[in-house]
PDB file of the backbone (N, CA, C, O) and the ligand in Angstrom, with CONECT records:
HET     ZN  A 101       1
ATOM      1  N   MET A   1      28.810  36.000   7.879  1.00  0.00           N
ATOM      2  CA  MET A   1      29.788  36.991   8.303  1.00  0.00           C
ATOM      3  C   MET A   1      30.162  36.723   9.754  1.00  0.00           C
ATOM      4  O   MET A   1      29.301  36.483  10.601  1.00  0.00           O
ATOM      5  N   LYS A   2      31.466  36.767  10.023  1.00  0.00           N
ATOM      6  CA  LYS A   2      31.945  36.505  11.375  1.00  0.00           C
ATOM      7  C   LYS A   2      31.661  37.723  12.270  1.00  0.00           C
ATOM      8  O   LYS A   2      32.041  38.848  11.945  1.00  0.00           O
ATOM      9  N   ILE A   3      31.000  37.479  13.378  1.00  0.00           N
ATOM     10  CA  ILE A   3      30.751  38.539  14.350  1.00  0.00           C
ATOM     11  C   ILE A   3      31.550  38.191  15.595  1.00  0.00           C
ATOM     12  O   ILE A   3      31.360  37.132  16.193  1.00  0.00           O
ATOM     13  N   GLU A   4      32.441  39.086  15.978  1.00  0.00           N
ATOM     14  CA  GLU A   4      33.291  38.819  17.126  1.00  0.00           C
ATOM     15  C   GLU A   4      32.848  39.619  18.341  1.00  0.00           C
ATOM     16  O   GLU A   4      32.196  40.656  18.217  1.00  0.00           O
ATOM     17  N   ALA A   5      33.207  39.126  19.506  1.00  0.00           N
ATOM     18  CA  ALA A   5      32.881  39.795  20.755  1.00  0.00           C
ATOM     19  C   ALA A   5      34.046  39.623  21.720  1.00  0.00           C
ATOM     20  O   ALA A   5      34.891  38.746  21.542  1.00  0.00           O
ATOM     21  N   ARG A   6      34.079  40.467  22.739  1.00  0.00           N
ATOM     22  CA  ARG A   6      35.139  40.384  23.741  1.00  0.00           C
ATOM     23  C   ARG A   6      34.514  40.000  25.080  1.00  0.00           C
ATOM     24  O   ARG A   6      33.548  40.619  25.524  1.00  0.00           O
ATOM     25  N   CYS A   7      35.065  38.995  25.702  1.00  0.00           N
ATOM     26  CA  CYS A   7      34.577  38.554  27.012  1.00  0.00           C
ATOM     27  C   CYS A   7      34.890  39.640  28.043  1.00  0.00           C
ATOM     28  O   CYS A   7      36.014  40.139  28.103  1.00  0.00           O
ATOM     29  N   GLU A   8      33.904  39.998  28.845  1.00  0.00           N
ATOM     30  CA  GLU A   8      34.124  41.033  29.864  1.00  0.00           C
ATOM     31  C   GLU A   8      34.885  40.491  31.066  1.00  0.00           C
ATOM     32  O   GLU A   8      35.365  41.258  31.901  1.00  0.00           O
ATOM     33  N   THR A   9      34.995  39.176  31.152  1.00  0.00           N
ATOM     34  CA  THR A   9      35.724  38.583  32.272  1.00  0.00           C
ATOM     35  C   THR A   9      37.217  38.430  31.960  1.00  0.00           C
ATOM     36  O   THR A   9      38.064  38.852  32.749  1.00  0.00           O
ATOM     37  N   CYS A  10      37.541  37.820  30.798  1.00  0.00           N
ATOM     38  CA  CYS A  10      38.957  37.548  30.497  1.00  0.00           C
ATOM     39  C   CYS A  10      39.507  38.415  29.377  1.00  0.00           C
ATOM     40  O   CYS A  10      40.698  38.364  29.072  1.00  0.00           O
ATOM     41  N   ALA A  11      38.628  39.223  28.756  1.00  0.00           N
ATOM     42  CA  ALA A  11      39.019  40.162  27.690  1.00  0.00           C
ATOM     43  C   ALA A  11      39.486  39.487  26.401  1.00  0.00           C
ATOM     44  O   ALA A  11      40.019  40.154  25.515  1.00  0.00           O
ATOM     45  N   ARG A  12      39.291  38.167  26.287  1.00  0.00           N
ATOM     46  CA  ARG A  12      39.660  37.477  25.045  1.00  0.00           C
ATOM     47  C   ARG A  12      38.547  37.707  24.021  1.00  0.00           C
ATOM     48  O   ARG A  12      37.386  37.928  24.366  1.00  0.00           O
ATOM     49  N   ILE A  13      38.948  37.646  22.749  1.00  0.00           N
ATOM     50  CA  ILE A  13      38.001  37.851  21.657  1.00  0.00           C
ATOM     51  C   ILE A  13      37.624  36.499  21.070  1.00  0.00           C
ATOM     52  O   ILE A  13      38.475  35.638  20.848  1.00  0.00           O
ATOM     53  N   PHE A  14      36.338  36.335  20.826  1.00  0.00           N
ATOM     54  CA  PHE A  14      35.839  35.088  20.257  1.00  0.00           C
ATOM     55  C   PHE A  14      34.777  35.404  19.219  1.00  0.00           C
ATOM     56  O   PHE A  14      34.275  36.525  19.149  1.00  0.00           O
ATOM     57  N   SER A  15      34.440  34.405  18.416  1.00  0.00           N
ATOM     58  CA  SER A  15      33.381  34.549  17.438  1.00  0.00           C
ATOM     59  C   SER A  15      32.060  34.179  18.116  1.00  0.00           C
ATOM     60  O   SER A  15      32.017  33.253  18.925  1.00  0.00           O
ATOM     61  N   LEU A  16      30.983  34.898  17.789  1.00  0.00           N
ATOM     62  CA  LEU A  16      29.682  34.616  18.417  1.00  0.00           C
ATOM     63  C   LEU A  16      29.272  33.164  18.227  1.00  0.00           C
ATOM     64  O   LEU A  16      28.622  32.575  19.092  1.00  0.00           O
ATOM     65  N   SER A  17      29.661  32.580  17.071  1.00  0.00           N
ATOM     66  CA  SER A  17      29.289  31.183  16.824  1.00  0.00           C
ATOM     67  C   SER A  17      29.954  30.241  17.839  1.00  0.00           C
ATOM     68  O   SER A  17      29.486  29.122  18.045  1.00  0.00           O
ATOM     69  N   GLN A  18      31.032  30.690  18.463  1.00  0.00           N
ATOM     70  CA  GLN A  18      31.720  29.875  19.473  1.00  0.00           C
ATOM     71  C   GLN A  18      30.946  29.810  20.796  1.00  0.00           C
ATOM     72  O   GLN A  18      31.279  29.016  21.676  1.00  0.00           O
ATOM     73  N   VAL A  19      29.920  30.641  20.928  1.00  0.00           N
ATOM     74  CA  VAL A  19      29.130  30.603  22.163  1.00  0.00           C
ATOM     75  C   VAL A  19      27.659  30.315  21.869  1.00  0.00           C
ATOM     76  O   VAL A  19      26.825  30.335  22.774  1.00  0.00           O
ATOM     77  N   GLY A  20      27.344  30.046  20.594  1.00  0.00           N
ATOM     78  CA  GLY A  20      25.975  29.753  20.174  1.00  0.00           C
ATOM     79  C   GLY A  20      25.585  28.317  20.480  1.00  0.00           C
ATOM     80  O   GLY A  20      26.345  27.577  21.104  1.00  0.00           O
ATOM     81  N   PRO A  21      24.384  27.924  20.034  1.00  0.00           N
ATOM     82  CA  PRO A  21      23.854  26.589  20.358  1.00  0.00           C
ATOM     83  C   PRO A  21      24.696  25.439  19.805  1.00  0.00           C
ATOM     84  O   PRO A  21      24.635  24.328  20.334  1.00  0.00           O
ATOM     85  N   ASP A  22      25.478  25.682  18.754  1.00  0.00           N
ATOM     86  CA  ASP A  22      26.307  24.618  18.179  1.00  0.00           C
ATOM     87  C   ASP A  22      27.716  24.581  18.762  1.00  0.00           C
ATOM     88  O   ASP A  22      28.546  23.770  18.349  1.00  0.00           O
ATOM     89  N   ALA A  23      27.978  25.454  19.714  1.00  0.00           N
ATOM     90  CA  ALA A  23      29.318  25.521  20.305  1.00  0.00           C
ATOM     91  C   ALA A  23      29.557  24.348  21.258  1.00  0.00           C
ATOM     92  O   ALA A  23      28.621  23.669  21.680  1.00  0.00           O
ATOM     93  N   GLN A  24      30.830  24.128  21.586  1.00  0.00           N
ATOM     94  CA  GLN A  24      31.165  23.064  22.545  1.00  0.00           C
ATOM     95  C   GLN A  24      30.607  23.392  23.924  1.00  0.00           C
ATOM     96  O   GLN A  24      30.134  22.509  24.639  1.00  0.00           O
ATOM     97  N   THR A  25      30.668  24.668  24.288  1.00  0.00           N
ATOM     98  CA  THR A  25      30.134  25.112  25.570  1.00  0.00           C
ATOM     99  C   THR A  25      29.187  26.293  25.328  1.00  0.00           C
ATOM    100  O   THR A  25      29.558  27.449  25.533  1.00  0.00           O
ATOM    101  N   PRO A  26      27.960  25.985  24.890  1.00  0.00           N
ATOM    102  CA  PRO A  26      27.013  27.056  24.557  1.00  0.00           C
ATOM    103  C   PRO A  26      26.804  28.018  25.726  1.00  0.00           C
ATOM    104  O   PRO A  26      26.662  27.603  26.877  1.00  0.00           O
ATOM    105  N   GLY A  27      26.789  29.312  25.403  1.00  0.00           N
ATOM    106  CA  GLY A  27      26.514  30.322  26.418  1.00  0.00           C
ATOM    107  C   GLY A  27      27.658  30.603  27.364  1.00  0.00           C
ATOM    108  O   GLY A  27      27.497  31.342  28.335  1.00  0.00           O
ATOM    109  N   ARG A  28      28.828  30.014  27.088  1.00  0.00           N
ATOM    110  CA  ARG A  28      29.987  30.246  27.960  1.00  0.00           C
ATOM    111  C   ARG A  28      31.192  30.707  27.156  1.00  0.00           C
ATOM    112  O   ARG A  28      31.350  30.362  25.985  1.00  0.00           O
ATOM    113  N   CYS A  29      32.033  31.489  27.807  1.00  0.00           N
ATOM    114  CA  CYS A  29      33.256  31.949  27.156  1.00  0.00           C
ATOM    115  C   CYS A  29      34.107  30.725  26.810  1.00  0.00           C
ATOM    116  O   CYS A  29      34.364  29.884  27.672  1.00  0.00           O
ATOM    117  N   PRO A  30      34.553  30.622  25.527  1.00  0.00           N
ATOM    118  CA  PRO A  30      35.366  29.468  25.145  1.00  0.00           C
ATOM    119  C   PRO A  30      36.743  29.465  25.816  1.00  0.00           C
ATOM    120  O   PRO A  30      37.440  28.451  25.782  1.00  0.00           O
ATOM    121  N   PHE A  31      37.139  30.574  26.417  1.00  0.00           N
ATOM    122  CA  PHE A  31      38.468  30.670  27.039  1.00  0.00           C
ATOM    123  C   PHE A  31      38.412  30.517  28.554  1.00  0.00           C
ATOM    124  O   PHE A  31      39.134  29.698  29.123  1.00  0.00           O
ATOM    125  N   CYS A  32      37.555  31.306  29.213  1.00  0.00           N
ATOM    126  CA  CYS A  32      37.552  31.281  30.677  1.00  0.00           C
ATOM    127  C   CYS A  32      36.312  30.598  31.258  1.00  0.00           C
ATOM    128  O   CYS A  32      36.249  30.351  32.463  1.00  0.00           O
ATOM    129  N   GLY A  33      35.329  30.291  30.409  1.00  0.00           N
ATOM    130  CA  GLY A  33      34.148  29.593  30.880  1.00  0.00           C
ATOM    131  C   GLY A  33      33.096  30.484  31.523  1.00  0.00           C
ATOM    132  O   GLY A  33      32.082  29.989  32.015  1.00  0.00           O
ATOM    133  N   ALA A  34      33.325  31.793  31.523  1.00  0.00           N
ATOM    134  CA  ALA A  34      32.329  32.714  32.098  1.00  0.00           C
ATOM    135  C   ALA A  34      30.990  32.495  31.413  1.00  0.00           C
ATOM    136  O   ALA A  34      30.923  32.312  30.198  1.00  0.00           O
ATOM    137  N   ARG A  35      29.940  32.515  32.194  1.00  0.00           N
ATOM    138  CA  ARG A  35      28.608  32.306  31.630  1.00  0.00           C
ATOM    139  C   ARG A  35      28.047  33.647  31.156  1.00  0.00           C
ATOM    140  O   ARG A  35      28.084  34.643  31.880  1.00  0.00           O
ATOM    141  N   PHE A  36      27.525  33.651  29.923  1.00  0.00           N
ATOM    142  CA  PHE A  36      26.988  34.886  29.340  1.00  0.00           C
ATOM    143  C   PHE A  36      25.478  34.932  29.477  1.00  0.00           C
ATOM    144  O   PHE A  36      24.798  33.909  29.395  1.00  0.00           O
ATOM    145  N   ALA A  37      24.964  36.141  29.687  1.00  0.00           N
ATOM    146  CA  ALA A  37      23.522  36.381  29.729  1.00  0.00           C
ATOM    147  C   ALA A  37      22.800  35.330  30.573  1.00  0.00           C
ATOM    148  O   ALA A  37      21.821  34.722  30.141  1.00  0.00           O
ATOM    149  N   ARG A  38      23.308  35.138  31.778  1.00  0.00           N
ATOM    150  CA  ARG A  38      22.819  34.106  32.695  1.00  0.00           C
ATOM    151  C   ARG A  38      21.295  33.981  32.733  1.00  0.00           C
ATOM    152  O   ARG A  38      20.758  32.874  32.770  1.00  0.00           O
ATOM    153  N   HIS A  39      20.609  35.112  32.725  1.00  0.00           N
ATOM    154  CA  HIS A  39      19.148  35.090  32.845  1.00  0.00           C
ATOM    155  C   HIS A  39      18.430  34.998  31.499  1.00  0.00           C
ATOM    156  O   HIS A  39      17.202  34.936  31.440  1.00  0.00           O
ATOM    157  N   TYR A  40      19.208  34.991  30.430  1.00  0.00           N
ATOM    158  CA  TYR A  40      18.595  34.998  29.096  1.00  0.00           C
ATOM    159  C   TYR A  40      19.188  33.925  28.196  1.00  0.00           C
ATOM    160  O   TYR A  40      19.202  34.085  26.975  1.00  0.00           O
ATOM    161  N   THR A  41      19.672  32.849  28.769  1.00  0.00           N
ATOM    162  CA  THR A  41      20.383  31.836  27.986  1.00  0.00           C
ATOM    163  C   THR A  41      19.555  31.330  26.804  1.00  0.00           C
ATOM    164  O   THR A  41      20.076  31.197  25.697  1.00  0.00           O
ATOM    165  N   THR A  42      18.271  31.049  27.030  1.00  0.00           N
ATOM    166  CA  THR A  42      17.415  30.532  25.958  1.00  0.00           C
ATOM    167  C   THR A  42      17.318  31.532  24.813  1.00  0.00           C
ATOM    168  O   THR A  42      17.448  31.172  23.643  1.00  0.00           O
ATOM    169  N   VAL A  43      17.088  32.785  25.167  1.00  0.00           N
ATOM    170  CA  VAL A  43      16.975  33.837  24.146  1.00  0.00           C
ATOM    171  C   VAL A  43      18.301  33.989  23.410  1.00  0.00           C
ATOM    172  O   VAL A  43      18.334  34.125  22.187  1.00  0.00           O
ATOM    173  N   LEU A  44      19.396  33.964  24.171  1.00  0.00           N
ATOM    174  CA  LEU A  44      20.726  34.113  23.568  1.00  0.00           C
ATOM    175  C   LEU A  44      20.982  33.009  22.547  1.00  0.00           C
ATOM    176  O   LEU A  44      21.537  33.260  21.477  1.00  0.00           O
ATOM    177  N   MET A  45      20.576  31.790  22.882  1.00  0.00           N
ATOM    178  CA  MET A  45      20.802  30.657  21.979  1.00  0.00           C
ATOM    179  C   MET A  45      19.970  30.791  20.709  1.00  0.00           C
ATOM    180  O   MET A  45      20.345  30.270  19.659  1.00  0.00           O
ATOM    181  N   GLU A  46      18.841  31.489  20.808  1.00  0.00           N
ATOM    182  CA  GLU A  46      18.015  31.715  19.614  1.00  0.00           C
ATOM    183  C   GLU A  46      18.569  32.859  18.777  1.00  0.00           C
ATOM    184  O   GLU A  46      18.595  32.800  17.548  1.00  0.00           O
ATOM    185  N   ILE A  47      19.009  33.896  19.470  1.00  0.00           N
ATOM    186  CA  ILE A  47      19.343  35.143  18.784  1.00  0.00           C
ATOM    187  C   ILE A  47      20.723  35.116  18.139  1.00  0.00           C
ATOM    188  O   ILE A  47      20.944  35.828  17.159  1.00  0.00           O
ATOM    189  N   ILE A  48      21.655  34.326  18.650  1.00  0.00           N
ATOM    190  CA  ILE A  48      23.006  34.296  18.064  1.00  0.00           C
ATOM    191  C   ILE A  48      22.980  33.785  16.615  1.00  0.00           C
ATOM    192  O   ILE A  48      23.535  34.435  15.729  1.00  0.00           O
ATOM    193  N   PRO A  49      22.337  32.621  16.358  1.00  0.00           N
ATOM    194  CA  PRO A  49      22.267  32.191  14.958  1.00  0.00           C
ATOM    195  C   PRO A  49      21.474  33.176  14.090  1.00  0.00           C
ATOM    196  O   PRO A  49      21.775  33.362  12.911  1.00  0.00           O
ATOM    197  N   GLN A  50      20.453  33.804  14.696  1.00  0.00           N
ATOM    198  CA  GLN A  50      19.654  34.794  13.970  1.00  0.00           C
ATOM    199  C   GLN A  50      20.513  35.983  13.550  1.00  0.00           C
ATOM    200  O   GLN A  50      20.419  36.453  12.416  1.00  0.00           O
ATOM    201  N   ALA A  51      21.344  36.464  14.461  1.00  0.00           N
ATOM    202  CA  ALA A  51      22.214  37.604  14.164  1.00  0.00           C
ATOM    203  C   ALA A  51      23.169  37.251  13.030  1.00  0.00           C
ATOM    204  O   ALA A  51      23.390  38.048  12.118  1.00  0.00           O
ATOM    205  N   GLY A  52      23.736  36.037  13.099  1.00  0.00           N
ATOM    206  CA  GLY A  52      24.658  35.604  12.046  1.00  0.00           C
ATOM    207  C   GLY A  52      23.960  35.500  10.701  1.00  0.00           C
ATOM    208  O   GLY A  52      24.482  35.964   9.687  1.00  0.00           O
ATOM    209  N   GLY A  53      22.786  34.894  10.694  1.00  0.00           N
ATOM    210  CA  GLY A  53      22.019  34.728   9.459  1.00  0.00           C
ATOM    211  C   GLY A  53      21.576  36.059   8.877  1.00  0.00           C
ATOM    212  O   GLY A  53      21.617  36.261   7.664  1.00  0.00           O
ATOM    213  N   SER A  54      21.149  36.969   9.755  1.00  0.00           N
ATOM    214  CA  SER A  54      20.706  38.289   9.295  1.00  0.00           C
ATOM    215  C   SER A  54      21.874  39.080   8.723  1.00  0.00           C
ATOM    216  O   SER A  54      21.730  39.776   7.718  1.00  0.00           O
ATOM    217  N   ALA A  55      23.027  38.970   9.367  1.00  0.00           N
ATOM    218  CA  ALA A  55      24.214  39.683   8.875  1.00  0.00           C
ATOM    219  C   ALA A  55      24.588  39.156   7.490  1.00  0.00           C
ATOM    220  O   ALA A  55      24.918  39.928   6.590  1.00  0.00           O
ATOM    221  N   ASP A  56      24.531  37.831   7.331  1.00  0.00           N
ATOM    222  CA  ASP A  56      24.835  37.237   6.028  1.00  0.00           C
ATOM    223  C   ASP A  56      23.844  37.717   4.966  1.00  0.00           C
ATOM    224  O   ASP A  56      24.239  38.053   3.850  1.00  0.00           O
ATOM    225  N   ALA A  57      22.555  37.749   5.318  1.00  0.00           N
ATOM    226  CA  ALA A  57      21.524  38.171   4.378  1.00  0.00           C
ATOM    227  C   ALA A  57      21.701  39.640   3.995  1.00  0.00           C
ATOM    228  O   ALA A  57      21.524  40.023   2.839  1.00  0.00           O
ATOM    229  N   PHE A  58      22.051  40.442   4.983  1.00  0.00           N
ATOM    230  CA  PHE A  58      22.300  41.870   4.792  1.00  0.00           C
ATOM    231  C   PHE A  58      23.447  42.092   3.799  1.00  0.00           C
ATOM    232  O   PHE A  58      23.326  42.870   2.853  1.00  0.00           O
ATOM    233  N   ILE A  59      24.558  41.394   4.035  1.00  0.00           N
ATOM    234  CA  ILE A  59      25.719  41.519   3.161  1.00  0.00           C
ATOM    235  C   ILE A  59      25.400  40.986   1.763  1.00  0.00           C
ATOM    236  O   ILE A  59      25.792  41.581   0.760  1.00  0.00           O
ATOM    237  N   HIS A  60      24.698  39.881   1.710  1.00  0.00           N
ATOM    238  CA  HIS A  60      24.353  39.274   0.425  1.00  0.00           C
ATOM    239  C   HIS A  60      23.493  40.221  -0.419  1.00  0.00           C
ATOM    240  O   HIS A  60      23.751  40.411  -1.607  1.00  0.00           O
ATOM    241  N   ALA A  61      22.477  40.807   0.200  1.00  0.00           N
ATOM    242  CA  ALA A  61      21.572  41.704  -0.525  1.00  0.00           C
ATOM    243  C   ALA A  61      22.320  42.939  -1.028  1.00  0.00           C
ATOM    244  O   ALA A  61      22.161  43.346  -2.179  1.00  0.00           O
ATOM    245  N   LEU A  62      23.132  43.526  -0.159  1.00  0.00           N
ATOM    246  CA  LEU A  62      23.878  44.720  -0.572  1.00  0.00           C
ATOM    247  C   LEU A  62      24.920  44.388  -1.632  1.00  0.00           C
ATOM    248  O   LEU A  62      25.168  45.185  -2.537  1.00  0.00           O
ATOM    249  N   SER A  63      25.532  43.207  -1.518  1.00  0.00           N
ATOM    250  CA  SER A  63      26.514  42.785  -2.521  1.00  0.00           C
ATOM    251  C   SER A  63      25.858  42.631  -3.880  1.00  0.00           C
ATOM    252  O   SER A  63      26.446  42.972  -4.907  1.00  0.00           O
ATOM    253  N   ARG A  64      24.647  42.121  -3.881  1.00  0.00           N
ATOM    254  CA  ARG A  64      23.928  41.954  -5.152  1.00  0.00           C
ATOM    255  C   ARG A  64      23.652  43.309  -5.796  1.00  0.00           C
ATOM    256  O   ARG A  64      23.771  43.469  -7.011  1.00  0.00           O
ATOM    257  N   ILE A  65      23.278  44.287  -4.956  1.00  0.00           N
ATOM    258  CA  ILE A  65      23.043  45.636  -5.487  1.00  0.00           C
ATOM    259  C   ILE A  65      24.344  46.202  -6.048  1.00  0.00           C
ATOM    260  O   ILE A  65      24.371  46.777  -7.137  1.00  0.00           O
ATOM    261  N   GLN A  66      25.434  46.026  -5.273  1.00  0.00           N
ATOM    262  CA  GLN A  66      26.735  46.548  -5.698  1.00  0.00           C
ATOM    263  C   GLN A  66      27.187  45.931  -7.017  1.00  0.00           C
ATOM    264  O   GLN A  66      27.844  46.584  -7.828  1.00  0.00           O
ATOM    265  N   ALA A  67      26.828  44.664  -7.223  1.00  0.00           N
ATOM    266  CA  ALA A  67      27.258  43.949  -8.423  1.00  0.00           C
ATOM    267  C   ALA A  67      26.477  44.367  -9.674  1.00  0.00           C
ATOM    268  O   ALA A  67      26.871  44.047 -10.795  1.00  0.00           O
ATOM    269  N   MET A  68      25.362  45.088  -9.468  1.00  0.00           N
ATOM    270  CA  MET A  68      24.556  45.528 -10.615  1.00  0.00           C
ATOM    271  C   MET A  68      25.079  46.855 -11.140  1.00  0.00           C
ATOM    272  O   MET A  68      25.711  47.631 -10.423  1.00  0.00           O
ATOM    273  N   ASP A  69      24.797  47.086 -12.398  1.00  0.00           N
ATOM    274  CA  ASP A  69      25.127  48.377 -12.974  1.00  0.00           C
ATOM    275  C   ASP A  69      23.938  49.311 -12.721  1.00  0.00           C
ATOM    276  O   ASP A  69      23.133  49.581 -13.612  1.00  0.00           O
ATOM    277  N   THR A  70      23.857  49.794 -11.478  1.00  0.00           N
ATOM    278  CA  THR A  70      22.670  50.546 -11.071  1.00  0.00           C
ATOM    279  C   THR A  70      22.734  52.020 -11.440  1.00  0.00           C
ATOM    280  O   THR A  70      21.705  52.666 -11.639  1.00  0.00           O
ATOM    281  N   GLY A  71      23.947  52.544 -11.529  1.00  0.00           N
ATOM    282  CA  GLY A  71      24.082  53.984 -11.737  1.00  0.00           C
ATOM    283  C   GLY A  71      24.146  54.737 -10.418  1.00  0.00           C
ATOM    284  O   GLY A  71      24.113  55.968 -10.405  1.00  0.00           O
ATOM    285  N   PHE A  72      24.238  54.017  -9.313  1.00  0.00           N
ATOM    286  CA  PHE A  72      24.457  54.666  -8.014  1.00  0.00           C
ATOM    287  C   PHE A  72      25.419  53.834  -7.193  1.00  0.00           C
ATOM    288  O   PHE A  72      25.630  52.649  -7.448  1.00  0.00           O
ATOM    289  N   ASP A  73      25.993  54.487  -6.205  1.00  0.00           N
ATOM    290  CA  ASP A  73      26.913  53.803  -5.294  1.00  0.00           C
ATOM    291  C   ASP A  73      26.323  53.807  -3.900  1.00  0.00           C
ATOM    292  O   ASP A  73      25.849  54.842  -3.431  1.00  0.00           O
ATOM    293  N   ILE A  74      26.343  52.678  -3.237  1.00  0.00           N
ATOM    294  CA  ILE A  74      25.887  52.634  -1.850  1.00  0.00           C
ATOM    295  C   ILE A  74      26.932  53.349  -0.994  1.00  0.00           C
ATOM    296  O   ILE A  74      28.134  53.141  -1.160  1.00  0.00           O
ATOM    297  N   ASP A  75      26.460  54.186  -0.087  1.00  0.00           N
ATOM    298  CA  ASP A  75      27.349  54.910   0.815  1.00  0.00           C
ATOM    299  C   ASP A  75      27.750  53.963   1.951  1.00  0.00           C
ATOM    300  O   ASP A  75      27.150  53.972   3.026  1.00  0.00           O
ATOM    301  N   ILE A  76      28.768  53.154   1.691  1.00  0.00           N
ATOM    302  CA  ILE A  76      29.182  52.121   2.653  1.00  0.00           C
ATOM    303  C   ILE A  76      29.683  52.736   3.955  1.00  0.00           C
ATOM    304  O   ILE A  76      29.376  52.242   5.040  1.00  0.00           O
ATOM    305  N   LYS A  77      30.447  53.804   3.846  1.00  0.00           N
ATOM    306  CA  LYS A  77      30.971  54.469   5.032  1.00  0.00           C
ATOM    307  C   LYS A  77      29.809  54.976   5.917  1.00  0.00           C
ATOM    308  O   LYS A  77      29.812  54.800   7.136  1.00  0.00           O
ATOM    309  N   GLY A  78      28.839  55.597   5.276  1.00  0.00           N
ATOM    310  CA  GLY A  78      27.672  56.099   6.001  1.00  0.00           C
ATOM    311  C   GLY A  78      26.855  54.954   6.601  1.00  0.00           C
ATOM    312  O   GLY A  78      26.325  55.056   7.707  1.00  0.00           O
ATOM    313  N   LEU A  79      26.771  53.859   5.837  1.00  0.00           N
ATOM    314  CA  LEU A  79      26.038  52.683   6.303  1.00  0.00           C
ATOM    315  C   LEU A  79      26.673  52.119   7.573  1.00  0.00           C
ATOM    316  O   LEU A  79      25.980  51.801   8.539  1.00  0.00           O
ATOM    317  N   LEU A  80      28.005  52.001   7.554  1.00  0.00           N
ATOM    318  CA  LEU A  80      28.713  51.471   8.723  1.00  0.00           C
ATOM    319  C   LEU A  80      28.552  52.403   9.929  1.00  0.00           C
ATOM    320  O   LEU A  80      28.400  51.948  11.063  1.00  0.00           O
ATOM    321  N   ALA A  81      28.588  53.698   9.667  1.00  0.00           N
ATOM    322  CA  ALA A  81      28.411  54.675  10.751  1.00  0.00           C
ATOM    323  C   ALA A  81      27.013  54.545  11.350  1.00  0.00           C
ATOM    324  O   ALA A  81      26.839  54.628  12.566  1.00  0.00           O
ATOM    325  N   GLU A  82      26.027  54.342  10.494  1.00  0.00           N
ATOM    326  CA  GLU A  82      24.640  54.211  10.959  1.00  0.00           C
ATOM    327  C   GLU A  82      24.446  52.909  11.741  1.00  0.00           C
ATOM    328  O   GLU A  82      23.775  52.893  12.773  1.00  0.00           O
ATOM    329  N   VAL A  83      25.033  51.828  11.246  1.00  0.00           N
ATOM    330  CA  VAL A  83      24.965  50.545  11.960  1.00  0.00           C
ATOM    331  C   VAL A  83      25.581  50.710  13.349  1.00  0.00           C
ATOM    332  O   VAL A  83      25.007  50.273  14.347  1.00  0.00           O
ATOM    333  N   THR A  84      26.744  51.337  13.402  1.00  0.00           N
ATOM    334  CA  THR A  84      27.419  51.578  14.681  1.00  0.00           C
ATOM    335  C   THR A  84      26.535  52.389  15.611  1.00  0.00           C
ATOM    336  O   THR A  84      26.369  52.046  16.781  1.00  0.00           O
ATOM    337  N   LYS A  85      25.967  53.468  15.083  1.00  0.00           N
ATOM    338  CA  LYS A  85      25.122  54.355  15.886  1.00  0.00           C
ATOM    339  C   LYS A  85      23.918  53.602  16.457  1.00  0.00           C
ATOM    340  O   LYS A  85      23.596  53.733  17.638  1.00  0.00           O
ATOM    341  N   GLN A  86      23.259  52.816  15.606  1.00  0.00           N
ATOM    342  CA  GLN A  86      22.061  52.111  16.058  1.00  0.00           C
ATOM    343  C   GLN A  86      22.394  51.010  17.065  1.00  0.00           C
ATOM    344  O   GLN A  86      21.635  50.777  18.006  1.00  0.00           O
ATOM    345  N   LEU A  87      23.527  50.335  16.868  1.00  0.00           N
ATOM    346  CA  LEU A  87      23.918  49.295  17.833  1.00  0.00           C
ATOM    347  C   LEU A  87      24.331  49.910  19.161  1.00  0.00           C
ATOM    348  O   LEU A  87      23.995  49.390  20.224  1.00  0.00           O
ATOM    349  N   ARG A  88      25.066  51.029  19.096  1.00  0.00           N
ATOM    350  CA  ARG A  88      25.504  51.708  20.313  1.00  0.00           C
ATOM    351  C   ARG A  88      24.312  52.193  21.142  1.00  0.00           C
ATOM    352  O   ARG A  88      24.386  52.257  22.369  1.00  0.00           O
ATOM    353  N   ALA A  89      23.221  52.531  20.465  1.00  0.00           N
ATOM    354  CA  ALA A  89      22.024  53.024  21.162  1.00  0.00           C
ATOM    355  C   ALA A  89      21.436  51.955  22.066  1.00  0.00           C
ATOM    356  O   ALA A  89      20.690  52.263  22.996  1.00  0.00           O
ATOM    357  N   HIS A  90      21.772  50.685  21.793  1.00  0.00           N
ATOM    358  CA  HIS A  90      21.250  49.587  22.614  1.00  0.00           C
ATOM    359  C   HIS A  90      22.310  49.000  23.534  1.00  0.00           C
ATOM    360  O   HIS A  90      22.080  47.999  24.212  1.00  0.00           O
ATOM    361  N   ASP A  91      23.471  49.639  23.544  1.00  0.00           N
ATOM    362  CA  ASP A  91      24.585  49.114  24.326  1.00  0.00           C
ATOM    363  C   ASP A  91      24.349  49.342  25.809  1.00  0.00           C
ATOM    364  O   ASP A  91      24.045  50.450  26.250  1.00  0.00           O
ATOM    365  N   GLN A  92      24.498  48.256  26.571  1.00  0.00           N
ATOM    366  CA  GLN A  92      24.332  48.339  28.023  1.00  0.00           C
ATOM    367  C   GLN A  92      25.613  48.832  28.695  1.00  0.00           C
ATOM    368  O   GLN A  92      25.624  49.158  29.882  1.00  0.00           O
ATOM    369  N   HIS A  93      26.678  48.877  27.919  1.00  0.00           N
ATOM    370  CA  HIS A  93      27.978  49.223  28.471  1.00  0.00           C
ATOM    371  C   HIS A  93      28.366  50.616  28.013  1.00  0.00           C
ATOM    372  O   HIS A  93      27.824  51.132  27.036  1.00  0.00           O
ATOM    373  N   THR A  94      29.271  51.200  28.697  1.00  0.00           N
ATOM    374  CA  THR A  94      29.781  52.495  28.276  1.00  0.00           C
ATOM    375  C   THR A  94      30.950  52.262  27.321  1.00  0.00           C
ATOM    376  O   THR A  94      31.998  51.765  27.733  1.00  0.00           O
ATOM    377  N   PRO A  95      30.774  52.621  26.045  1.00  0.00           N
ATOM    378  CA  PRO A  95      31.868  52.395  25.112  1.00  0.00           C
ATOM    379  C   PRO A  95      33.125  53.170  25.535  1.00  0.00           C
ATOM    380  O   PRO A  95      33.046  54.282  26.057  1.00  0.00           O
ATOM    381  N   ALA A  96      34.264  52.556  25.297  1.00  0.00           N
ATOM    382  CA  ALA A  96      35.528  53.165  25.715  1.00  0.00           C
ATOM    383  C   ALA A  96      35.854  54.402  24.896  1.00  0.00           C
ATOM    384  O   ALA A  96      36.509  55.312  25.405  1.00  0.00           O
ATOM    385  N   GLY A  97      35.428  54.463  23.671  1.00  0.00           N
ATOM    386  CA  GLY A  97      35.809  55.597  22.862  1.00  0.00           C
ATOM    387  C   GLY A  97      34.779  56.047  21.881  1.00  0.00           C
ATOM    388  O   GLY A  97      35.006  57.006  21.144  1.00  0.00           O
TER     389      GLY A  97
HETATM  390 ZN    ZN A 101      36.306  34.828  29.049  1.00  0.00          ZN2+
END
């Protein structure tokens, strides 16, 4: 699953994989070259592929449940709200809205 982010320096949007260990310029904005997480570059390079892989696994598992005739429906709207809430709880920035 594509995870996008916005550079705080140039405000351009990029995919996390564009700044991961396989990127042309790992740990830097693909547009303006701003360096991300200067003090945590090693951790960032580990965690970006992990986040992508976990997101894929998450979607895959839920898709498999959805594809079964379970007799229940996953509350996707509630799930997204909960994901948002939990991620926002760790946000270092003040969300705009
Ligand atoms: Zn930038």
